[in-house]
N, C-alpha and C positions, 0 to 999 in steps of 0.2 A: 593481411586481412584478419587473421586470427587474433592478433594483438588488439586490433580495434574492437573486435567482438568481446574480448576479455575486459576491455575498458568500459564498454557499455554494460556488461554484467556487473562490474564494480559500481557503476552509477546507479543501476537498478537496485542493488542491495543497499546502497547508501540512501536511496529514497525511502526504503522501508525503515532504515535505521533512524532517519530524521522523523518520520511519522511515529514510529514506536517510541523514540526518545522524548518527543514532545508529549505524547500520550502519557508515558511513564512519569514525566515531570509533573504533569497535572494530577495524576493518580496518587503519587506519593506525597504531593504537596497538599493533599486533602481537598482539592478542587475538582469538580466534575464539570468540565467545560471543554469545548473544542476550540482550538486556536488556529490562527492563520498558518502557523508553522506546520501543523498537521496536514492541512490542505496542500501546502507547498511540497511536503514529503510525498504525499499521495500522487501529485502531478509528476514529480520527478520519476517515481517508480513506474507510473503509467506510460510516460513518454519513452523511457528507456525500455520498458517491456514491449511496447509496440515496435520499437526499433529492432529488438531481439527477435520478434516474431516474423520479421521480413526475411525471406530466404536469400541472403546476400553472400554469395561466394562460399557456401558450405557444401561439403561432400556427403552429408548425411541427411536423413529425413527429419523434419521438425516433428515434435510430439504435439499434435494439434489438440489432443485431449487435455494435456497439461496446460497448454496455452489458453484453452477455453475455460478450464476450471479457474486458473489464475485471473483471467479477465472478469469472470463472474464475481469472484470474491472481491476484486478491486472495485467493481461497480457497486457492490453492496456497501463496501467501506465508504465510497464516495457519496452514496445515497444517505448513509447514516450521518456522515459529517454534515451534509447539506441540511438534512431534516433537523439534526441536533442544533446546528447553528441558528436555524430559523426559530426553533422552540426556545432557545436561550434568549433570543432577542424579544420574543413575545412574553415568556413567563419568567425569565431570569435564570433558568436552570435547564440542564440536560438530564433526561431520565437515566437512572443508573444502569439499566439493562442496555440501553443504547451506548452509553459511554464504555462499559466493560466489553461489549461486543466488538467495538472498534479495536481494542487492544488484542483480543483473542484472534480476530480475523486477520489482523496485521501479522501476528506471529505465525498463523497458519499459512498465509500467503508467502511470507519469507521462507518458512520451512519447506513449502512446496518448491520454491525456486531453488533451494539448495539441495534438498534430498531427492526429489523426484527426477529421474533421468529420462 
């Protein structure tokens, strides 16, 4: 069961890597836009994170504060991606603050996943 949990952690981190990689490609490419790949990475991270939050055959207590903080950050990222995509369709661009916030929050969320015990 522990091997399965490690596989889900790997998928969770991979979701953040996809989201951050797609964001970084846009940032370093000089474009400020949200892509479908960013949304896919966020969904992968969210689904795997929810699977990790389920108490399935573990002998220790889950850190519900960490889970809540990560969920709130992920919801903010999702809201920024959704609002930014709608603004891009309407005006043709994403506000810089919104774009850079997604990158910072993604790094924050991945850092919380790895560092906070």
